[in-house]
N, C-alpha and C positions, 0 to 999 in steps of 0.2 A: 381564526386569526390568532397568532401568537404576538404578545406584547413584550417589548424590551424596554426597560427603564435604564437609561444611560445617565449617570451622574458625573458631570464634568465634560466640557467641550473645549478644553485647552489645547496646548501645542501637540500633545501626543494622541489626541482623539481624532484628528483630521482624517487619517487614513482608515481608522476604525469606522467612522461615520460613513465615509464614501463606500466602503465595502458592504456594510449592512444595508444601505439604501439601494445599492446595485442588486442585492439579493432579495429585497423585500417583496417584490411582485411575485417572483418565482416561488419563494418559500412561504408566502402569505404571512408576513409579520409587519408590525408597526413599531416605529422607533420613537419613544418619548425621550427628549434630551433636555436635561436640566443644567442650566448655567446662569450666572448672574448677568451675563452679557448676551442678550437676545440677538443682537446684530451679528455676533460671532457665530452663533448657532445657525442663523439663516444663511450666512455666507458659505457655510459648509453643507447645508442641506439643499440650498437653492430652491426652497419652497416645495420640496418633493411631497406629494400627497400622502406618502407613507411615513411622514415624520411630523412631529409636533414639538415646537419650541416652548419650553417652560422656564420661567424665571423665578420659580418658587425657591424657598430656602431649603436646600437639600439636607441641611444639617438639623432641621427641626422635624422631629418624628411625626408630630400631628399634621404638619403641612404636607409632608411627603406621603402620608399614610394612604390616601386614595389611589395614588399612582403605584405604590408598592403592592396594594391589594390586587390591582388589575394586571400586574406584571407577571409574565411567565419566567422571566430572567432579569436579574439586576446586574449591571456592570458598573463598578465604581472606579472612575478615573480621578477621584478626589485625592488630595494628599494623603499619604499613608496613615497619618495620625487619626484620620476620620473613619478608617475602615472598620474598626471594632464595632462601633455603634451601628453601622450599616449591616455588618455581619449578624449581630444580635437580632436586629429587626428581621433579617431574612430567615433566621432560624425560627423566630416566633411566627412568621407568616408563611413558612415553608416555601421559600423562594430560592432558587439557585442563584449563586453569586460568583462573579469573576472579578479579580483585581490583578494588576500587573506588579503589585508591590510585594516586598519581602513579608513572609509570615511572621507575625509577632507571637510571643508566648501566649498572649491573651486570646488571640484567634485560634492558636493550636488547641487551647483548652475547650474550644467549642466543638471539637470533633465528635464526641459521643452524642451531643445534642443535635448536631447536623445530621448524623446518621439516623437518629431516632425520628427526625423530621423528614427523612427521605430526600435530602437535598445534597448537592455538592457545593462546597466553597472552594473554588479553584484560585489559588494564589500564585504569584511569581510567573504569570503567563504574559510576559512582555519580551524584552530582548535580554537584559541583564538586570534582574533575573528573568529567565524564560527560555529564549532560544539557546542561551548558553547551556542550561540544564538538558534540554532536549537533544541538542547536537552532541553533547558529552555522553549522555546515556546511550545514544545510538552506538557510539564507538565502544563504550565500556561493555555493553551487552554483546556486541559482535566479538570482542576479544574473549569474553568469558565463554561464549557459545563455541568458540574454536578450541577452548581448553586453556587459554592463556591466563596469566595473572598480572594485573597492572602494578607496576613498580613506582611510576611517577606520573603525575598529572599536573600540568600547569595550564592555566587558562587566562586570557586577557581580552578585554573589550574596551573600546573607546569610541565616543561620538566626537567627530572632528569636522573641520571644514574640508570640502573637496579641494584637491591640489590646485586646480585652476583658479580657485577663489581664495586661496591662502595668500593674503596680501598684507599681513601684519606681522610684527616681530614675535608675537606670542604663538603664531601658527595655530590659532584656535579661535573659534567663534561659538557662541552659545547655541546649542540645539536642544537643550534640556533646561529644566528649572534652574535659573542662575543661582538661587539660594542654595540648592543642593551642591552646586559646584564650589561655592565659596566655603561651605561647611564640610567639604569632603574630608574624611579621615578623622573628624572629631568624634569624641564620645568613647574613647578608650583605645588601647593599643591594637594595631592590626597584628594578627597572628597566623602562623602557618607551620608546616613541618618540612624539614629538608634532610633527607637521608637519616630519618629517625631522630633528628634533633629539633626540638621545639624552638621556634623563633618568634620574638615579639618586637614590634617596632612602635615606639611611642610617637604620638602625633608630631612632636617637634622634630623628629628625624625621618618621618614618613617619606617626604619628597627628596630625601638625600640617599635612600637605599633603593636603587633602581635596577631593573632588568633591562637588557637591550635586545630589541627584536628587529629583524630586517625581513621585509616581505618583498620578494622580487616584483618589480613593477610599481611598487607603492612606497618604497623608501624605508627610512629608519624610524623607529619608535622607541619610546621608553615606557616602562611599566612600573607603577608603584603598587604596593600591596593593598588589597581591597578587603577591609573588614576582617571577619573571622573565617579564615579558610578551613580551620580545623573541623568545624561542624559538618563540612561536606563529606568527610570520610564516612560518617554514618548515613547521611542522606543518599550518597551515591552507592552505598553498599561496599565501601572500600575501607573498612574499619582498621585494617592493619597496613595500609599503604605507607611506605616510608617517606614519600614526598607528595605534598599537595599544596598548591598555591594558586590563588585567584588575584588578578591584578587589573588595574585600569591603565589604558594606553593614552599617552600624549606624545607630541613630537619632541625631539631632543631640545633641551634648553628650557622648556616650560617649567619642569618640576624644580629645577635649581632656582629659577626666579620666583616661583611660588613659595619656595621654602623661605626666601627672604621676606616675603609678605608675612609669613608666620612669625619669623624672628622679630619683625618690627612690631607685631601685635595687631595688624590690620584685620586679621580673620577672627578675632575674639568676638564671641556673641553673648558674653556673660554679663555685660553691664551697658548702661546707656551713657553716651557722651553729652556733656552740657552744651546747650545751644546748638545741637547737631544740625538743625534746619538752616542755620546761618553759615555753616562751614562750606568754604570752597574746597575743591580737591587739594589745593596747595596748603590750606590751613589744616585740613584733615591729616595730610602726611606730616606736616610740621609738628602736630600734636604728639607724634611718636618719636621725634628727633630731639636731641639735647637743646636746651636753651643756651644759645651762643649768638647774641645779637650782632656780633661782628661777621658772622658767616651766613651766607644765603642757604635757602632750603636745598638748592642744587648741590652746593658744596657739602653740606651735612649728609645728604643722601649718598653722594659719591664716597665720602669717608666711611660711611656705614657699610657700603657694598664692598669697598676695598679697591685698590688700584687695578686689580686684574679683572674687575667686573664691568668693563666699559659696555659690553653688549647688554648686560643686565640693566645697567643705567638707562640705556636706550629704550628698553622695554617699559620702564617706569615713565620715562619722558613721553613715549608714544601714547600711553594711556591718559595723558593729560594731567598728571599729578602736579605739574608746576603751574597750572592755570589758576588764576586768582579772581576769576569772574564766575558767574552762574552758580550761586550757592545751591547745594544739593537738595535742600528743602525737605529732608526726611526728619520728622519730629521724633524726639526721644529715641534716636537710632543708636544701635550698637555699632562698634567698629565694623563688624561684618556686614551690617546693613548698608553702611556708607560705602564700603568697598564694593559691594554689589552695585550700587548706583554708579560708581566710577566705571566699573567694568561694562555694565549694560550700555552705557553711552558709546562705548568704542568697540565692543566685541559682539554685538548683535548681528544676525544675518541681515544683509542688505537686500533690497529688491534685486532679483536675478541671481543671488547666491545659491549655491547648492552645498549640502553637507555630505559627510561620508561616515559610515559606521564600519568599524573594523573589529572582527572577533577572531581570535586564533587559539587553538588548543595544541598542546604538545604532550603526547603519551609515550611512555617507555614501558614495555611489558615483556614478560618471559613466556616462552612457549617451547616446549620440548627441548629444554636446555639451551635455547638460543634467545638472544635479546633483539627486540624489534622496536622501531620508533614509528609512530604515526603523527604526522603534522597535518592539521586541518585548519583552514582559514576561510572566512567569509568577508568580502569587501562589498559594500552596497552603497550606492549613491542616491541622494535625494532627487526629487523632480524639480522642486522649487522651495521657497521659504515656508510654504504651507504644508505641502506633502513632502516633508523631509524624509531622509532615511531613518531618522530617529522616530518619526511618526509612523512610518511604514513598519519598522521592525518591532516597535512597541504595540501598535494598534492592530496589525494584521493577525498575530497569533491569538489575541483576544477575540477578534471578529470570527476567525475560523472556528475557534472552540465554541463560541456562542452558537454558530450554525450547527455544530455537532450536537450540542445539548438540545436545541430546538427541533432537530430532526431525529431525535431518539437514538443517537449513536453512542451515548455515554451512559454506562450503568454504574460507574463508581459513585460512592457517596462519602460524605464527611469532608474534613479539611484536607485538601490535596495540594500537591505540586505536580508539574507535568513530567513525571519520571517513568510512567508506564508505557510500554511499547504501543498499546492500543490508543494511547493519546498522542505520543510524539510522532509516530510514523505518518499518520495522515496529515498532521500539521506541517511537518517538515516537507512532505511531498508537495503540498499545495503552495507552501512558501517558495519552493524551488520553481514552480510554475509561474509564480509572481516575481521572479528575479532575485529571490533571497536564497542563495544556495552556497554550499561549502565545496571547496576543493581539497582533496586528501592526497597525501603522499606517504607511502609506506617504504621504509628502508630497513635492511638487516644491519645490526650493529656488530662490530667485531668484539 
């Protein structure tokens, strides 16, 4: 019997757990799941005999040691900041590891040690990052095998609410960690290259510099730049590509309103607000508006937004920013933490809601003196608020790759990303069988 140690049973683990339990009898493995919330684990395993719920402290090396020792594979669905210690432990104990998170420089530095230990540390095996890499590399390799040269690559991804459940003026609901949404774009300028010109977008302007995308049957979207696109030239083997850009998708209007949140200071996570636990949403908002006792919070916000921003004003109003009851109760909170509390109250998936994951790629390449364009997109809908599209698209690639490791299909060692054909081909093929597939359109450009 093979043993899998899964660290974290949160939102993005639901589909991963279901897949592995469904495979457990046939492939003879046992799933040990660690989370602080035992009830949540049991709700997802439904007491399956091939699973064990553990409420140990996953971050304590001594506590997790017995379970690490017996594991044939470790999957970390913990927040990314905890992956390094887990990875070091896996190297020391010679245990394979999968995470869906971006590779940090510290984890990259473990490559030689991981190879010496004879293990693979597979990172970025989720949706974004993950499916984005695999679907992009499939097309890049096909273009190159045909003899073509990629000139431009733009890629966008977004987790959104399904259209029939889009019932709020933000056209958005949380399908991912709300804190990540609130802090999106912070930590440095987003950068990319456009026709050999390097471009940098500081945080304060990130949600004002937008691309506009239309998908037939699914409507209009806006995309803002996502982190450092430049590093993907080397990662994808496109070192001299003139244009490369990675972005995040939202519905029109969201980004302009979010930019006002930034301008107000509501997304700042660098300091704590006094008596934060006592603040109501109205008091929280008012703390960032001028002291003018003759004017209401409503008037001051309207003046801040400007006369032409009536629709944006409605978005703030709908979030409950003018409510002066129900203090948020978050002790020693930063503005970003209080904003998260305001948003979670209104933008969480309700019972019966379904989400939507949209990913699209746009390639322009040269072949035999001609220019061609390939447009590729994937739109996937969740099943319910537990088995969301986000959970499916993050968890299923992890689960499929776990199966590949446990059945001896993987020979690669060291710190990896899912860029090789022997990795992405079987994963994309099985994802397509599970309803996560891309549609491609190729056109010749004049």
